[in-house]
Every structure is written in structure tokens, then in C-alpha cells.
N, C-alpha and C positions, 0 to 999 in steps of 0.2 A: 575744343576748336579755337577758342580765344587764346589759349596758352601757346598753341603751335601756329597760330595765324592761318588756319585752314578754313575754307568755306564749308558750308553745310553739305553741298553736293559732293565735294571731294572727300570729306570725312566719312560720309555714309558709304561711299564707294570703297574706301579702304577697309572698313570693318564689315562690309557686306550687309548693311542695314538699309531697309527701305526708308525713304524720306518721309513717307506717310506714317510709318510706325514711329519715327522719331518725333514727329509733330503731334501725334495723337495724345490728347490729354487724358490722364487716368481718371476714370469716373469712380468716385468713392461712393459706395452704397451705404445707406444708413442701416446698420445691423442692430440698432438698439431695440426696436420692437420685436424683431426675431429673437434677439438674445433674451429678452425678458420672458417671451413665451416659452422658449426652450428651458429656461430655469424653472418656470411654473410646472411644465410637464415633468421635468426631472424630479421635482419635489413630490409630485403626485405618484409618479412611477419610478420609485427609487431603484428598482432592480433592472430597469431598462437601460440598454446601452445607446450609443449615438445612432446606430442603424435603426433600431426600433423607434427611437424618438423622431428620426427623419420620416419614417412611415406615418407616424401620428401627425406630423406637420403637413405632410402631403395630403392626408385625408381632410385636413382643415382648409385646403386650397392653396397652401404656400408652395410656390415654385422654387424648391430648394434641391440641392444635390448633397450627397453624403459628405463630400469634401468640405463644403462650406459649414455644414453642421458640425463636422468633426473639429474644425478650427475653433468654432465658438465653444464647443464642448470642452476642449482642452483649455481655452482661455479662462473659462469659468470654473475649471477644476471640478467638473461634475463626475469624473470617473470614480468608480468604487475602488477603495483601497483593498488590496489583496492581503488577507491575514495569513501569516505563516503558521503552519500546523506544528506547534511546539509540543503538543501532547504526544506525538509519535516519538520524539526524541526522549521524552520522559519515560514512555513505556519501554523503550529499548534499554534505557539505563536501569530500570527496575528489573528487567529480565536478566541483564548481565550480572546483577548482584547475586542471582541464584545459580550461576553457572558452576559446574563442578570444578574443583581446583586440584584434585588428586585422584589417582585410581582407587576404585572401590568406594568412592564417596557416595555415588548414586548410580543405581542401575535403573534402566527403563525397560518396561515390558509393553509389548503391543501384539495385537492379533491381526492376521490377514486371512481372508477366506477366498476360495476360488472353486471352480467347478471343472471336473474332468470331462472328457469327450463323451463318456457314458452317462453323464448327468449326476455323477456322485460328487457331493460337496465335501471338501476337505478344508482344514484350518491349519494355520501355521502360527506358532508362538515364537516370537523373537525376543531375545534378551541382549541388551547392549550396555556397555559401560559408557556413561555420558562424557567422561573425561577423555578416555583413550579412543572412543568411538569403535571399540572392538566388539565384534559379535560374539557373545559368550555362549549362546545356545540358540539352536533352531529346531524346534520340535514340530513334527508334522504328523497329523492323524485326522481321521474323519470326525473324531470327537476329542475335545480337550477340556475335561471338567476341572473343577477347582483342585481336586486331589492330585490330578496329573500336574497341574501348575506347581503345587507344593512340592511334589517329588523332584521336578526339574530344578527348582530353586534350592532344595536341600542338597542335591548333588553338586550344584555350583558352589554352595557355601562350604562344602567339605573340601573341594579342590582349591578354591581361591580365597576362602575366608568370607566372613559375613560383610555385606555392605552396610554403610551407615544409613542409607535410605534406599527405598525401592519406589520408583515412580510408576504409577499405573493410571489407566483410565477408569471409567465407570462401567466396565463390562460385567456381565453376570458372573464370570469366573472370579472377579476380584471383590465382589460384594457378598459372596457366599459366606455363611457362618464358619465354614472350614478355615477361612483365611483370618478369622478374628484371633487376636492374641489370647493365649491362655486356654484355648479349646483343647489343645494337646501339646505334648512336649515337642512334637515334630514341627509344629507351626509357630511355636513361641518365639523363634528367632526372627520371624518376619513381622514383628510388632511395629515396624517403622514404615508400613505402607502409607504412602501419601498420594492424594489425587493430583493428577497432572493438570496444570493450567493449560489454556488453549494454545498459547504460543510455544510452550515447552512440549506439548503433545505433538505439534507439527515437527519440531526439531528431532524429537525422539523417533518419529516415524520415517525419517529419511532413509535410514539403513534398511528398514523394511521395504520401502519403495524400490530401493536399489536391488534388493534381493529378488523381488517380484519381477523387475525389469530384466535382470540377468537370467532368471529362470525361464 
């Protein structure tokens, strides 16, 4: 107003401001006691955010609102620092190190079971190449014992060659003595059976889930 030589009445009329608002003196509240009490509660309740701290202060008789507490909460830097979950990245890197890099490097075996409308239960054995994601075999029957699994793998090895590894779970078909190396000449070529880790079992089961969905 002094710079442009305007009166208070005219300046307030131009900007649309009430004269009483312009003359009102800003009342500064003393937040120091409240600030100290907030810090004390935050040290005692380290897992509490500003909303729960506001509730505690109201229980003590303080007439406060969340906005005021939030301002003091930020000024005192009482917020908890969020830690980044770096172990997930490390786990992913470890899994990538075991990915197949060429065909026939690793086959994955998995079983699926379901029930017919008559109540008859049947099982499905799936074999995939982890590199090409090709479905090598799908064997369906009401019973698939270990000898049946050996026969399927033997037929595949004769047509495609032996894989370097065969990844399986801990099903009864794979822990049978028939699958142990050296038991017979027919099963000696499957000496490289390795148990599947949890993350790799999930990846190996995707083709099986797609087969069941399409069926």
C-alpha cells in the first residue's frame, strides 16, 4: 500500500480481502510442551505413527488435531525410515544363476492329479525342457508308479538324448529305490536326479498349470 500510495480500504477492495482479516494479528501458539510430550511418546511407542500418537495425546486431555501433530511429527523427524527389501533382489540373482542355458541341459518333471465325474482319480506326468519350455511328454493314467516314470524317461532319452540334469520334487515316485542309480541298467542313465528348490518348482509347474487350464 505504501509503495503504490493506496489506502487500506482501497487496497483491500482491490484484492477482495476483508479489512478485519488484514488487521487480525497472528496468534503464535507455544508448541514446545506439546512437542516435548510428542517426542516422549514417540520414544516409548516407536512403532506408532502420528495418528496413533494423536489419539494418545487426546486421551491425556490435549485438544489437538492430526494436522498439528503431523506438522510437529515431521519437524522432529519422528517418522520411521522404510527399509528397502534387498534380499528379494539377491534371491532373484541366485535363481537366475541356475537357469538352463541350452536345450537338454535340464528337464523338469511334475505330477498333477484330478478326479473324473465318476469319482475316479487320475494322475498326469509332465516333462518339460526348462530352456525351450517344450513339453516333452504328458503321461496320463490312474496310477503312475516309479517304473512307469522310468519307462517314460527312457523313451525320451532314446529319442532326444540324455539330459544333463533332471529336476524333480519330493514325490513318492521320485524317492523310490527304483530311481536310485546303479539299481539296474535301465535306470543308471538317470543318476543326475536333483531336488527342485521352491522357486524353481513354481517355474517348472507353469506348463503343467497351462495344460490343466486348457484341458
